[in-house]
N, C-alpha and C positions, 0 to 999 in steps of 0.2 A: 504494500500500500504506500504510494508516494507521499501522502500527506498525513501519515499516521501520528506525527507529533504535533500537528497543527490543530488549533481549536479556536472557535469564536469565543471572545471574552467581552463581557459588559462591565463598565465601570461607571459609578455615580460619582461625579466630581463636585466638590464644594469650593468655596471661596479660597483663593490662593493656590488653586490646583491640587488641593488635598483629595486623595481618593478616599471617599467615605465608605464605599461598599463595592464589592465586585462578585461576579459569578462567571462560570464558564460552562461551555458544552463540551462534548467529546467529539465534535464534528467541525471540520474546517469551513463549512458553508451553511451552517444552521445553528441558530441559538433559539431553541424552543421557548415558547412563552412559559413564564414561571410565576406562580402565585407569590412565592418568596420574594422575587424581584419587584413585583408590583407593590407588595407590602413594604419593602425597603424604600422604594421611591416615595410612597406616601408618608412613611415615618420620617424620612429625611427631607421632605419637601421644602421646609423653611431654609435649609442650608444648601440645597441643590441648585447648582448653576449650569451644569452640563451633564448630559448623558452620552457616553461614548461607547462604541463597540468596535471590534476588529473584524476585518474581512481578510483573513490570513492568506487567501489565494486570490484576492481581489473580488470585485473591482474597487477602485477608489471612488466610491459613490454610494448613494442610497438606493436600496432595492425597493421594489413595490411594497413588500412587507414592511420595510423600514418606514416608508412614507405613511402607511396606514397606522403604524404604531406611534409615530411622532404626532400625528393628528389626535389620536386617542389620548396620549399623554398630555398634550397641550390643553385639551379640553378638560381632562380630569384635574389637572393642576390649576386651571384657571389663569394660567400665565405661560408665556413662552420661556423655554430654557434653550440653551444652545445644544444642538445635537452634532455629533461628529462620528466619522468613520476613520479608523487607522488601517491602512493597507500596506503591502510591501513597498509600494512605490510612492508613498506619501500619505497625506492626511487631507480630508475635506471636512469643513464645518458648515452647518446651516446657520448663517448670521443674518438677521433681519430679513428672512425669507429667501435669501440668496445663498447658493453654494459657493464657498470660497476655498480654493486649494491653498493650503497654508505652506508657505516657504519656511517659516520659523515655527516649529512645533513646540507645544508646551512640554515641560519636563516629564509629565506622566505618560506621554505617548511612547517613550522608550520602554517604560515598564509594561505598558499594554502590549507592545510588540513581543517582548520577552515572554510574557504570560501566555501569549497566543502561539508561541513557537516560531515566530518570525525572526529574521535577522534584523539588525539595526537599519534605520532608514538610509536611503542612498545619499 
């Protein structure tokens, strides 16, 4: 299996780039819905500024499932948070409704890559 050590990871990020909570799948292309994750998002909602996840085999972009999840989270929280995807070739964040490919990544992105089994960013 070529991607046996790769897995999608989700991280809830607080002010100052602090990783407040994380979980992972055992799959490089799927992060199944999780009641535990939704409960963590709700419990940490006052501190939460960003919800990030990895796409260890790409793409550096949001999937259709990501889009529907982001809409549901924004509605549930009653406010927008930043969403981001960390991929092997870089990082994209949804900022003000626009997708921005970040040239300068936050410090936690390297941790998310390692947790996902990816190499460091190019």
